C-alpha positions as a Markdown table, in Angstrom:
| # | Residue | x | y | z |
|---|---|---|---|---|
| 1 | Met | -8.4 | -26.6 | 38.7 |
| 2 | Ala | -5.8 | -24.4 | 37.1 |
| 3 | Asn | -4.3 | -24.7 | 33.7 |
| 4 | Val | -0.5 | -24.7 | 34.1 |
| 5 | Ala | 2.3 | -23.3 | 31.9 |
| 6 | Val | 5.7 | -24.8 | 32.5 |
| 7 | Val | 8.8 | -22.9 | 31.5 |
| 8 | Gly | 12.5 | -23.0 | 32.1 |
| 9 | Ser | 13.7 | -20.3 | 34.4 |
| 10 | Gln | 17.4 | -20.4 | 33.4 |
| 11 | Trp | 19.1 | -21.2 | 30.0 |
| 12 | Gly | 17.2 | -24.4 | 29.5 |
| 13 | Asp | 18.2 | -28.0 | 30.5 |
| 14 | Glu | 16.6 | -27.5 | 33.9 |
| 15 | Gly | 14.8 | -30.8 | 34.0 |
| 16 | Lys | 11.5 | -29.8 | 32.4 |
| 17 | Gly | 10.9 | -33.3 | 30.9 |
| 18 | Lys | 10.6 | -35.0 | 34.2 |
| 19 | Ile | 8.4 | -32.3 | 35.8 |
| 20 | Val | 6.1 | -32.1 | 32.8 |
| 21 | Asp | 5.8 | -35.9 | 32.7 |
| 22 | Trp | 5.0 | -35.8 | 36.5 |
| 23 | Leu | 2.3 | -33.2 | 35.8 |
| 24 | Ser | 1.1 | -34.7 | 32.5 |
| 25 | Glu | -0.2 | -37.8 | 34.3 |
| 26 | Arg | -2.9 | -35.6 | 35.8 |
| 27 | Ala | -3.5 | -33.4 | 32.7 |
| 28 | Asp | -5.9 | -34.1 | 29.9 |
| 29 | Val | -4.0 | -32.1 | 27.3 |
| 30 | Val | -0.3 | -31.2 | 26.9 |
| 31 | Val | 0.5 | -28.3 | 24.5 |
| 32 | Arg | 3.9 | -27.3 | 23.1 |
| 33 | Phe | 3.7 | -23.6 | 22.3 |
| 34 | Gln | 7.1 | -22.5 | 21.0 |
| 35 | Gly | 10.5 | -23.6 | 19.7 |
| 36 | Gly | 11.3 | -26.6 | 17.5 |
| 37 | His | 13.3 | -29.7 | 17.5 |
| 38 | Asn | 16.3 | -27.8 | 18.9 |
| 39 | Ala | 15.2 | -28.4 | 22.4 |
| 40 | Gly | 15.2 | -31.8 | 24.1 |
| 41 | His | 13.4 | -33.4 | 27.0 |
| 42 | Thr | 14.4 | -36.7 | 28.6 |
| 43 | Leu | 11.8 | -38.8 | 30.3 |
| 44 | Val | 12.5 | -41.8 | 32.5 |
| 45 | Ile | 9.3 | -43.9 | 33.0 |
| 46 | Asp | 9.4 | -47.3 | 34.7 |
| 47 | Gly | 13.1 | -47.5 | 33.8 |
| 48 | Val | 12.6 | -46.7 | 30.1 |
| 49 | Thr | 14.2 | -43.5 | 28.8 |
| 50 | Tyr | 12.4 | -41.5 | 26.2 |
| 51 | Lys | 14.2 | -38.6 | 24.4 |
| 52 | Leu | 11.8 | -36.1 | 22.9 |
| 53 | Ser | 12.8 | -33.1 | 20.8 |
| 54 | Leu | 9.5 | -31.9 | 19.3 |
| 55 | Leu | 6.7 | -34.0 | 20.6 |
| 56 | Pro | 5.0 | -32.9 | 23.8 |
| 57 | Ser | 5.9 | -34.9 | 26.9 |
| 58 | Gly | 2.3 | -36.1 | 27.2 |
| 59 | Ile | 2.7 | -38.3 | 24.1 |
| 60 | Val | 4.0 | -41.2 | 26.2 |
| 61 | Arg | 0.9 | -41.0 | 28.4 |
| 62 | Pro | -2.1 | -43.1 | 27.2 |
| 63 | Gly | -5.3 | -41.1 | 27.2 |
| 64 | Thr | -3.5 | -37.7 | 27.1 |
| 65 | Leu | -3.9 | -35.5 | 24.1 |
| 66 | Ser | -0.7 | -33.9 | 22.8 |
| 67 | Val | -0.8 | -30.7 | 20.8 |
| 68 | Leu | 1.8 | -28.7 | 18.7 |
| 69 | Gly | 0.6 | -25.1 | 18.8 |
| 70 | Asn | 0.9 | -22.4 | 16.2 |
| 71 | Gly | 4.0 | -21.0 | 18.0 |
| 72 | Val | 6.0 | -24.1 | 17.2 |
| 73 | Val | 8.1 | -24.4 | 14.1 |
| 74 | Ile | 7.9 | -27.9 | 12.7 |
| 75 | Asp | 10.4 | -29.9 | 10.7 |
| 76 | Pro | 8.1 | -32.5 | 9.2 |
| 77 | Trp | 10.9 | -35.0 | 8.6 |
| 78 | Ala | 12.3 | -34.6 | 12.1 |
| 79 | Leu | 8.8 | -35.1 | 13.5 |
| 80 | Thr | 8.0 | -38.3 | 11.6 |
| 81 | Ser | 11.5 | -39.6 | 12.5 |
| 82 | Glu | 10.7 | -39.0 | 16.2 |
| 83 | Ile | 7.3 | -40.6 | 15.8 |
| 84 | Asp | 8.9 | -43.7 | 14.2 |
| 85 | Lys | 11.5 | -43.9 | 17.0 |
| 86 | Leu | 8.8 | -43.9 | 19.6 |
| 87 | Ala | 7.0 | -46.7 | 17.8 |
| 88 | Thr | 10.1 | -48.9 | 18.4 |
| 89 | Gln | 9.6 | -48.2 | 22.1 |
| 90 | Gly | 6.0 | -49.2 | 22.1 |
| 91 | Val | 4.5 | -45.7 | 21.9 |
| 92 | Thr | 1.9 | -45.3 | 19.1 |
| 93 | Val | 1.3 | -41.8 | 17.7 |
| 94 | Thr | -2.0 | -41.3 | 15.8 |
| 95 | Ala | -4.4 | -38.5 | 15.0 |
| 96 | Glu | -6.2 | -39.4 | 18.2 |
| 97 | Asn | -3.3 | -38.4 | 20.5 |
| 98 | Leu | -1.4 | -35.8 | 18.5 |
| 99 | Arg | -2.9 | -32.7 | 16.9 |
| 100 | Ile | -0.9 | -30.0 | 15.0 |
| 101 | Ala | -2.0 | -26.4 | 14.5 |
| 102 | Glu | -2.9 | -25.8 | 10.9 |
| 103 | Asn | -1.2 | -22.4 | 11.1 |
| 104 | Ala | 2.1 | -23.7 | 12.5 |
| 105 | Thr | 5.2 | -22.8 | 10.4 |
| 106 | Leu | 7.3 | -25.6 | 8.7 |
| 107 | Ile | 11.0 | -25.8 | 8.9 |
| 108 | Leu | 12.4 | -26.7 | 5.4 |
| 109 | Pro | 15.8 | -28.0 | 4.3 |
| 110 | Val | 16.6 | -24.5 | 3.0 |
| 111 | His | 16.3 | -23.2 | 6.6 |
| 112 | Gln | 18.7 | -25.7 | 7.9 |
| 113 | Met | 21.2 | -24.9 | 5.1 |
| 114 | Leu | 21.1 | -21.2 | 5.9 |
| 115 | Asp | 21.4 | -21.8 | 9.6 |
| 116 | Glu | 24.5 | -23.9 | 9.1 |
| 117 | Ile | 26.1 | -21.5 | 6.6 |
| 118 | Arg | 25.6 | -18.6 | 9.0 |
| 119 | Glu | 26.8 | -20.4 | 12.1 |
| 120 | Asn | 29.9 | -21.7 | 10.4 |
| 121 | Ser | 30.8 | -18.3 | 8.9 |
| 122 | Asn | 33.8 | -16.5 | 10.4 |
| 123 | Lys | 32.1 | -13.1 | 9.6 |
| 124 | Asn | 29.3 | -13.5 | 12.0 |
| 125 | Thr | 29.0 | -13.7 | 15.8 |
| 126 | Lys | 28.6 | -17.4 | 16.7 |
| 127 | Ile | 25.3 | -17.7 | 18.7 |
| 128 | Gly | 25.7 | -21.4 | 19.4 |
| 129 | Thr | 22.6 | -22.5 | 17.5 |
| 130 | Thr | 21.9 | -26.2 | 16.9 |
| 131 | Lys | 21.9 | -25.6 | 13.1 |
| 132 | Arg | 18.4 | -27.1 | 12.7 |
| 133 | Gly | 16.9 | -24.2 | 10.9 |
| 134 | Ile | 14.8 | -22.8 | 13.8 |
| 135 | Gly | 15.9 | -19.1 | 13.4 |
| 136 | Pro | 15.5 | -18.9 | 9.6 |
| 137 | Ala | 12.1 | -20.5 | 9.8 |
| 138 | Tyr | 10.9 | -17.9 | 12.3 |
| 139 | Glu | 12.4 | -15.2 | 10.1 |
| 140 | Asp | 10.3 | -16.4 | 7.2 |
| 141 | Lys | 7.2 | -16.5 | 9.5 |
| 142 | Val | 7.6 | -12.8 | 10.5 |
| 143 | Gly | 8.5 | -12.0 | 6.9 |
| 144 | Arg | 5.2 | -13.4 | 5.8 |
| 145 | Arg | 6.6 | -15.9 | 3.4 |
| 146 | Ala | 6.5 | -19.1 | 5.5 |
| 147 | Ile | 5.1 | -22.4 | 4.4 |
| 148 | Arg | 2.6 | -23.6 | 7.0 |
| 149 | Val | 1.1 | -26.9 | 7.8 |
| 150 | Met | -2.2 | -26.0 | 6.0 |
| 151 | Asp | -0.2 | -25.4 | 2.8 |
| 152 | Leu | 0.5 | -29.1 | 2.5 |
| 153 | Ala | -3.2 | -29.7 | 1.9 |
| 154 | Asp | -3.2 | -27.4 | -1.1 |
| 155 | Pro | -0.8 | -28.9 | -3.7 |
| 156 | Asp | -2.1 | -26.5 | -6.4 |
| 157 | Thr | -0.9 | -23.3 | -4.7 |
| 158 | Leu | 2.2 | -24.9 | -2.9 |
| 159 | Pro | 4.6 | -24.5 | -5.9 |
| 160 | Asp | 3.9 | -20.8 | -6.2 |
| 161 | Lys | 4.4 | -20.3 | -2.4 |
| 162 | Ile | 7.7 | -22.2 | -2.6 |
| 163 | Glu | 8.9 | -20.0 | -5.6 |
| 164 | Lys | 8.2 | -16.8 | -3.5 |
| 165 | Leu | 10.1 | -18.3 | -0.6 |
| 166 | Leu | 13.1 | -19.2 | -2.7 |
| 167 | His | 13.1 | -15.8 | -4.3 |
| 168 | His | 14.2 | -14.5 | -0.9 |
| 169 | His | 16.5 | -17.4 | 0.0 |
| 170 | Asn | 18.3 | -17.5 | -3.3 |
| 171 | Ala | 19.2 | -13.9 | -3.0 |
| 172 | Leu | 20.7 | -14.7 | 0.4 |
| 173 | Arg | 22.5 | -17.7 | -1.0 |
| 174 | Arg | 24.0 | -15.7 | -3.9 |
| 175 | Gly | 25.3 | -13.2 | -1.4 |
| 176 | Leu | 26.8 | -16.1 | 0.7 |
| 177 | Gly | 28.4 | -17.6 | -2.4 |
| 178 | Gln | 26.1 | -20.6 | -2.5 |
| 179 | Asp | 24.2 | -22.2 | -5.5 |
| 180 | Glu | 20.6 | -21.3 | -6.0 |
| 181 | Leu | 17.9 | -23.8 | -5.3 |
| 182 | Glu | 15.1 | -25.0 | -7.5 |
| 183 | Ala | 11.5 | -25.1 | -6.3 |
| 184 | Ala | 10.4 | -28.5 | -7.9 |
| 185 | Pro | 12.5 | -30.8 | -5.7 |
| 186 | Leu | 11.4 | -29.1 | -2.5 |
| 187 | Val | 7.7 | -29.2 | -3.6 |
| 188 | Ala | 8.2 | -33.0 | -4.3 |
| 189 | Lys | 9.6 | -33.6 | -0.8 |
| 190 | Leu | 6.8 | -31.7 | 0.9 |
| 191 | Leu | 4.1 | -33.6 | -1.1 |
| 192 | Glu | 5.8 | -36.8 | -0.2 |
| 193 | Ile | 5.8 | -36.1 | 3.5 |
| 194 | Ala | 2.3 | -34.5 | 3.6 |
| 195 | Pro | 0.3 | -37.7 | 4.1 |
| 196 | Arg | 2.2 | -38.3 | 7.4 |
| 197 | Ile | 1.5 | -34.8 | 8.7 |
| 198 | Leu | -2.0 | -33.8 | 7.5 |
| 199 | Pro | -4.0 | -36.4 | 9.5 |
| 200 | His | -2.8 | -34.6 | 12.6 |
| 201 | Met | -3.8 | -31.1 | 11.4 |
| 202 | Asp | -6.4 | -29.3 | 13.4 |
| 203 | Thr | -7.8 | -25.9 | 14.3 |
| 204 | Val | -6.0 | -25.8 | 17.6 |
| 205 | Trp | -7.3 | -22.6 | 19.0 |
| 206 | Arg | -10.9 | -24.0 | 18.7 |
| 207 | Leu | -9.9 | -27.4 | 20.0 |
| 208 | Leu | -8.4 | -25.8 | 23.1 |
| 209 | Ala | -11.4 | -23.6 | 23.6 |
| 210 | Asp | -13.6 | -26.7 | 23.5 |
| 211 | Met | -11.3 | -28.4 | 26.0 |
| 212 | Arg | -11.5 | -25.5 | 28.4 |
| 213 | Lys | -15.2 | -25.3 | 28.1 |
| 214 | Ala | -15.4 | -29.0 | 29.0 |
| 215 | Gly | -13.3 | -28.4 | 32.1 |
| 216 | Lys | -10.3 | -30.3 | 30.9 |
| 217 | Arg | -6.9 | -29.7 | 32.5 |
| 218 | Ile | -4.4 | -28.2 | 30.1 |
| 219 | Leu | -0.6 | -28.3 | 30.6 |
| 220 | Phe | 1.3 | -25.8 | 28.4 |
| 221 | Glu | 4.9 | -27.0 | 27.9 |
| 222 | Gly | 7.7 | -24.6 | 27.1 |
| 223 | Ala | 11.0 | -25.5 | 25.6 |
| 224 | Gln | 14.5 | -24.1 | 26.4 |
| 225 | Gly | 14.7 | -21.4 | 29.1 |
| 226 | Thr | 13.5 | -17.9 | 29.7 |
| 227 | Leu | 17.1 | -16.5 | 29.6 |
| 228 | Leu | 17.1 | -17.6 | 25.9 |
| 229 | Asp | 13.9 | -15.5 | 25.2 |
| 230 | Ile | 14.3 | -13.3 | 22.1 |
| 231 | Asp | 13.2 | -10.2 | 24.1 |
| 232 | His | 14.1 | -11.0 | 27.7 |
| 233 | Gly | 17.1 | -13.2 | 27.3 |
| 234 | Thr | 20.9 | -12.6 | 27.0 |
| 235 | Tyr | 20.5 | -11.1 | 23.4 |
| 236 | Pro | 22.0 | -11.8 | 20.9 |
| 237 | Tyr | 22.9 | -15.2 | 22.4 |
| 238 | Val | 19.3 | -16.3 | 22.5 |
| 239 | Thr | 16.8 | -18.5 | 20.6 |
| 240 | Ser | 14.5 | -17.1 | 17.9 |
| 241 | Ser | 11.2 | -17.3 | 19.9 |
| 242 | Asn | 9.7 | -16.0 | 23.1 |
| 243 | Thr | 10.2 | -18.5 | 25.9 |
| 244 | Val | 8.4 | -16.6 | 28.7 |
| 245 | Ala | 5.2 | -18.0 | 30.1 |
| 246 | Gly | 3.1 | -15.3 | 28.3 |
| 247 | Gln | 4.0 | -17.1 | 25.0 |
| 248 | Ala | 1.9 | -20.1 | 26.1 |
| 249 | Ala | -1.2 | -18.1 | 25.3 |
| 250 | Ile | 0.1 | -16.6 | 22.0 |
| 251 | Gly | 1.7 | -19.8 | 20.8 |
| 252 | Ser | -1.4 | -22.0 | 21.3 |
| 253 | Gly | -4.3 | -19.6 | 20.5 |
| 254 | Val | -5.8 | -19.1 | 24.0 |
| 255 | Gly | -6.3 | -15.9 | 25.9 |
| 256 | Pro | -3.9 | -14.8 | 28.7 |
| 257 | Lys | -6.5 | -15.7 | 31.4 |
| 258 | Ala | -6.3 | -19.3 | 30.3 |
| 259 | Ile | -2.8 | -19.5 | 31.9 |
| 260 | Glu | -3.7 | -19.7 | 35.6 |
| 261 | Tyr | -0.4 | -20.9 | 37.0 |
| 262 | Ala | 3.2 | -20.5 | 35.7 |
| 263 | Leu | 5.7 | -23.0 | 37.0 |
| 264 | Gly | 9.4 | -22.2 | 36.5 |
| 265 | Ile | 11.7 | -25.2 | 36.3 |
| 266 | Thr | 14.9 | -24.2 | 38.1 |
| 267 | Lys | 18.1 | -26.2 | 38.5 |
| 268 | Ala | 19.7 | -26.0 | 42.0 |
| 269 | Tyr | 22.9 | -24.8 | 40.2 |
| 270 | Thr | 23.3 | -23.2 | 36.8 |
| 271 | Thr | 24.2 | -24.5 | 33.3 |
| 272 | Arg | 24.3 | -23.2 | 29.8 |
| 273 | Val | 24.9 | -24.7 | 26.4 |
| 274 | Gly | 26.5 | -22.7 | 23.6 |
| 275 | Glu | 27.8 | -19.2 | 23.5 |
| 276 | Gly | 27.0 | -16.1 | 25.6 |
| 277 | Pro | 27.5 | -14.5 | 29.0 |
| 278 | Phe | 27.4 | -16.7 | 32.1 |
| 279 | Pro | 28.3 | -14.7 | 35.3 |
| 280 | Thr | 28.6 | -17.7 | 37.7 |
| 281 | Glu | 30.4 | -20.1 | 35.3 |
| 282 | Leu | 33.1 | -22.2 | 36.9 |
| 283 | Asn | 36.1 | -23.0 | 34.7 |
| 284 | Asp | 37.7 | -25.1 | 37.4 |
| 285 | Glu | 37.5 | -28.5 | 39.1 |
| 286 | Thr | 34.2 | -27.5 | 40.9 |
| 287 | Gly | 32.6 | -26.7 | 37.5 |
| 288 | Gln | 33.8 | -30.0 | 36.1 |
| 289 | Leu | 32.5 | -31.9 | 39.1 |
| 290 | Leu | 29.1 | -30.3 | 38.8 |
| 291 | Gly | 29.0 | -31.4 | 35.2 |
| 292 | Glu | 30.0 | -34.9 | 35.9 |
| 293 | Lys | 27.6 | -35.4 | 38.8 |
| 294 | Gly | 24.8 | -33.8 | 36.9 |
| 295 | His | 25.5 | -35.6 | 33.6 |
| 296 | Glu | 25.5 | -32.3 | 31.9 |
| 297 | Trp | 25.4 | -33.1 | 28.2 |
| 298 | Gly | 22.7 | -31.8 | 25.8 |
| 299 | Thr | 19.8 | -34.1 | 25.0 |
| 300 | Val | 19.7 | -33.0 | 21.4 |
| 301 | Thr | 23.3 | -32.1 | 20.5 |
| 302 | Gly | 25.3 | -34.0 | 23.0 |
| 303 | Arg | 27.3 | -30.9 | 23.7 |
| 304 | Lys | 28.9 | -30.5 | 27.1 |
| 305 | Arg | 27.1 | -27.9 | 29.2 |
| 306 | Arg | 28.9 | -25.1 | 31.0 |
| 307 | Cys | 28.3 | -25.2 | 34.8 |
| 308 | Gly | 28.3 | -22.8 | 37.7 |
| 309 | Trp | 26.8 | -21.9 | 41.0 |
| 310 | Phe | 23.1 | -21.0 | 41.4 |
| 311 | Asp | 22.4 | -17.4 | 40.2 |
| 312 | Ala | 19.6 | -16.0 | 42.4 |
| 313 | Val | 19.8 | -12.7 | 40.5 |
| 314 | Leu | 18.9 | -14.2 | 37.2 |
| 315 | Val | 16.2 | -16.4 | 38.5 |
| 316 | Arg | 14.5 | -13.6 | 40.4 |
| 317 | Gln | 14.6 | -11.5 | 37.2 |
| 318 | Val | 13.1 | -14.4 | 35.2 |
| 319 | Ile | 10.3 | -14.8 | 37.8 |
| 320 | Lys | 9.4 | -11.1 | 37.2 |
| 321 | Thr | 9.5 | -11.2 | 33.3 |
| 322 | Ser | 7.7 | -14.6 | 33.1 |
| 323 | Gly | 5.1 | -14.1 | 35.9 |
| 324 | Ile | 6.2 | -17.3 | 37.6 |
| 325 | Asp | 4.0 | -18.3 | 40.6 |
| 326 | Gly | 6.2 | -21.1 | 41.9 |
| 327 | Ile | 9.3 | -23.0 | 41.0 |
| 328 | Ala | 10.2 | -26.7 | 40.7 |
| 329 | Leu | 13.7 | -27.0 | 42.0 |
| 330 | Thr | 15.6 | -29.8 | 40.3 |
| 331 | Lys | 18.9 | -31.7 | 40.7 |
| 332 | Leu | 19.3 | -30.8 | 44.4 |
| 333 | Asp | 21.1 | -34.2 | 44.7 |
| 334 | Val | 24.0 | -32.9 | 42.5 |
| 335 | Leu | 25.0 | -30.6 | 45.4 |
| 336 | Asp | 25.4 | -33.5 | 47.8 |
| 337 | Gly | 28.9 | -33.8 | 49.3 |
| 338 | Phe | 30.1 | -30.2 | 48.7 |
| 339 | Asp | 31.7 | -28.7 | 51.9 |
| 340 | Glu | 30.6 | -25.3 | 50.8 |
| 341 | Ile | 28.0 | -24.1 | 48.3 |
| 342 | Lys | 27.9 | -20.6 | 46.8 |
| 343 | Ile | 24.9 | -18.6 | 45.7 |
| 344 | Cys | 25.2 | -15.4 | 43.5 |
| 345 | Val | 23.2 | -12.7 | 45.3 |
| 346 | Gly | 24.3 | -9.7 | 43.1 |
| 347 | Tyr | 26.7 | -8.4 | 40.5 |
| 348 | Lys | 29.5 | -5.8 | 40.5 |
| 349 | Leu | 30.5 | -3.9 | 37.4 |
| 350 | Asp | 32.8 | -0.9 | 37.2 |
| 351 | Gly | 32.5 | -0.3 | 41.0 |
| 352 | Lys | 28.7 | -0.4 | 41.0 |
| 353 | Asp | 26.4 | -3.0 | 42.4 |
| 354 | Tyr | 23.6 | -4.4 | 40.4 |
| 355 | Asp | 20.6 | -6.5 | 41.6 |
| 356 | Tyr | 19.7 | -7.4 | 38.0 |
| 357 | Leu | 21.5 | -8.4 | 34.8 |
| 358 | Pro | 21.8 | -5.3 | 32.5 |
| 359 | Ala | 20.4 | -5.8 | 29.0 |
| 360 | Asn | 23.6 | -4.6 | 27.3 |
| 361 | Ala | 25.6 | -7.6 | 26.0 |
| 362 | Ala | 28.9 | -6.0 | 26.6 |
| 363 | Met | 28.0 | -5.3 | 30.2 |
| 364 | Gln | 26.6 | -8.8 | 30.7 |
| 365 | Ala | 30.0 | -10.2 | 29.6 |
| 366 | Arg | 31.8 | -8.1 | 32.3 |
| 367 | Val | 29.6 | -8.4 | 35.4 |
| 368 | Glu | 31.3 | -10.1 | 38.3 |
| 369 | Pro | 29.1 | -12.3 | 40.7 |
| 370 | Ile | 28.8 | -11.4 | 44.4 |
| 371 | Tyr | 28.6 | -14.6 | 46.3 |
| 372 | Glu | 27.3 | -15.7 | 49.7 |
| 373 | Thr | 28.8 | -19.0 | 51.0 |
| 374 | Leu | 26.6 | -21.6 | 52.6 |
| 375 | Glu | 27.6 | -24.7 | 54.5 |
| 376 | Gly | 27.1 | -27.9 | 52.4 |
| 377 | Trp | 25.9 | -31.3 | 53.5 |
| 378 | Ser | 27.4 | -34.7 | 53.5 |
| 379 | Asp | 24.3 | -36.8 | 53.6 |
| 380 | Thr | 22.5 | -37.6 | 50.4 |
| 381 | Thr | 19.3 | -36.0 | 49.1 |
| 382 | Phe | 19.1 | -38.5 | 46.2 |
| 383 | Gly | 15.7 | -40.1 | 46.0 |
| 384 | Ala | 14.2 | -38.1 | 48.9 |
| 385 | Arg | 10.4 | -38.0 | 48.8 |
| 386 | Ser | 9.7 | -35.9 | 51.9 |
| 387 | Trp | 11.2 | -33.0 | 53.8 |
| 388 | Ala | 12.0 | -35.4 | 56.6 |
| 389 | Asp | 14.4 | -37.2 | 54.2 |
| 390 | Leu | 16.5 | -34.1 | 53.6 |
| 391 | Pro | 19.6 | -33.1 | 55.5 |
| 392 | Ala | 19.1 | -30.0 | 57.6 |
| 393 | Gln | 21.5 | -27.9 | 55.5 |
| 394 | Ala | 19.8 | -28.9 | 52.3 |
| 395 | Val | 16.5 | -27.6 | 53.7 |
| 396 | Lys | 18.3 | -24.4 | 54.7 |
| 397 | Tyr | 19.6 | -24.1 | 51.1 |
| 398 | Val | 16.1 | -24.5 | 49.6 |
| 399 | Arg | 14.6 | -22.0 | 52.0 |
| 400 | Tyr | 17.3 | -19.4 | 51.3 |
| 401 | Val | 16.8 | -19.9 | 47.5 |
| 402 | Glu | 13.1 | -19.1 | 48.1 |
| 403 | Glu | 14.0 | -16.0 | 50.0 |
| 404 | Leu | 16.5 | -14.7 | 47.4 |
| 405 | Ile | 14.3 | -15.3 | 44.3 |
| 406 | Glu | 11.1 | -14.0 | 46.0 |
| 407 | Cys | 9.1 | -17.1 | 45.0 |
| 408 | Pro | 8.0 | -20.3 | 46.7 |
| 409 | Val | 9.3 | -23.8 | 45.8 |
| 410 | Ala | 6.3 | -25.8 | 44.7 |
| 411 | Leu | 8.1 | -29.0 | 43.8 |
| 412 | Leu | 11.5 | -30.4 | 44.7 |
| 413 | Ser | 13.1 | -33.0 | 42.5 |
| 414 | Thr | 15.8 | -35.3 | 43.9 |
| 415 | Ser | 16.5 | -37.7 | 41.0 |
| 416 | Pro | 15.6 | -38.3 | 37.4 |
| 417 | Glu | 12.9 | -40.8 | 38.5 |
| 418 | Arg | 9.5 | -39.1 | 38.4 |
| 419 | Asp | 8.4 | -40.4 | 41.8 |
| 420 | Asp | 11.4 | -38.9 | 43.5 |
| 421 | Thr | 9.6 | -35.6 | 43.9 |
| 422 | Ile | 8.5 | -33.6 | 47.0 |
| 423 | Leu | 5.3 | -31.7 | 46.4 |
| 424 | Met | 4.8 | -28.6 | 48.5 |
| 425 | Arg | 2.1 | -26.8 | 46.5 |
| 426 | Asp | 0.1 | -28.4 | 43.7 |
| 427 | Pro | 0.1 | -26.1 | 40.6 |
| 428 | Phe | -3.1 | -27.7 | 39.3 |
| 429 | Glu | -4.9 | -26.9 | 42.6 |
| 430 | Asp | -3.2 | -23.6 | 43.5 |
């Protein structure tokens, strides 16, 4: 039985929530290993919609252990708010079903302030962040001045650590024309929230080692998409963490051999939220129609997503950089009713053909997609649960996608409902 890492293979919003929920029913442990509450998952279970931003998708599954790994940055107030909201939907979160890595970094109000100041400034390139403090928190982590979960358990040393953190931030704030902050109010806020967080604290690397030794199935849940990876994404229009499958090991404290299967969640077309290059973006009626049919609004921000045709070049590149073994193709039903469907099979730039996206941001912004046009289908794929239920042209589309991206389709999703899924290859048993 394989341990599975699930990552987005585009710019996020690929439908990871449903697939992770579908897999988590058969997992013993679900681990979030990077990102923060800037990424959203929507789950639809028995007609009830759950919107999660920070908690692992397994939290709605009785008997499943959910874990926030050391690679996650945690806003304790956002986390408790999410826990309280789930309680109103009948989901109880306790120390028995949620564990938090003691060495995970905390997002503080000062991080959110800095994020918002930077994003709103006319002097900087707008990245399109959610202004939730994710980037500044990661900056403090690599700068070795972060406040971590374990620091909440040591109120005697916390004030000094906050003073050192603010020594850095107040210098930034002065340069940005902002008032300096005092340590005492922040210390008080952290000590007030600490009793809600500390019961969940655990030595996660050891916990997961014990789970593996006991033969438990572990599902590693990524947030956002690989094209937002700080190293392998469309830099600088990226997130502040690594989103590739390899981060599952680093961000949870297990060795790389623990990740035995990487599943890439892949939308049957392409979307992006925020700024940055998007070679197949459609600023026309077709793009608008894709957005309307796909209900393309962000789970966390409510922002309208940019839409375009499927980009096989980008997905093939992501499969290489993330080591993806199979993909889960989602939202195929959104393509129902199109007379013609285009797929990007290459790029052209300055008279030269490219079979990958150059790393240079200026080049990324200027590449032109090379399309192949496929015949569409008029019959619906919505709710299909077997290959026999799919129109012939839809089957051809899926098979051609497999050929172009050089990777098999393991699962096919045909609606937001978890059971509307066609299983070709079981990631847990592969």
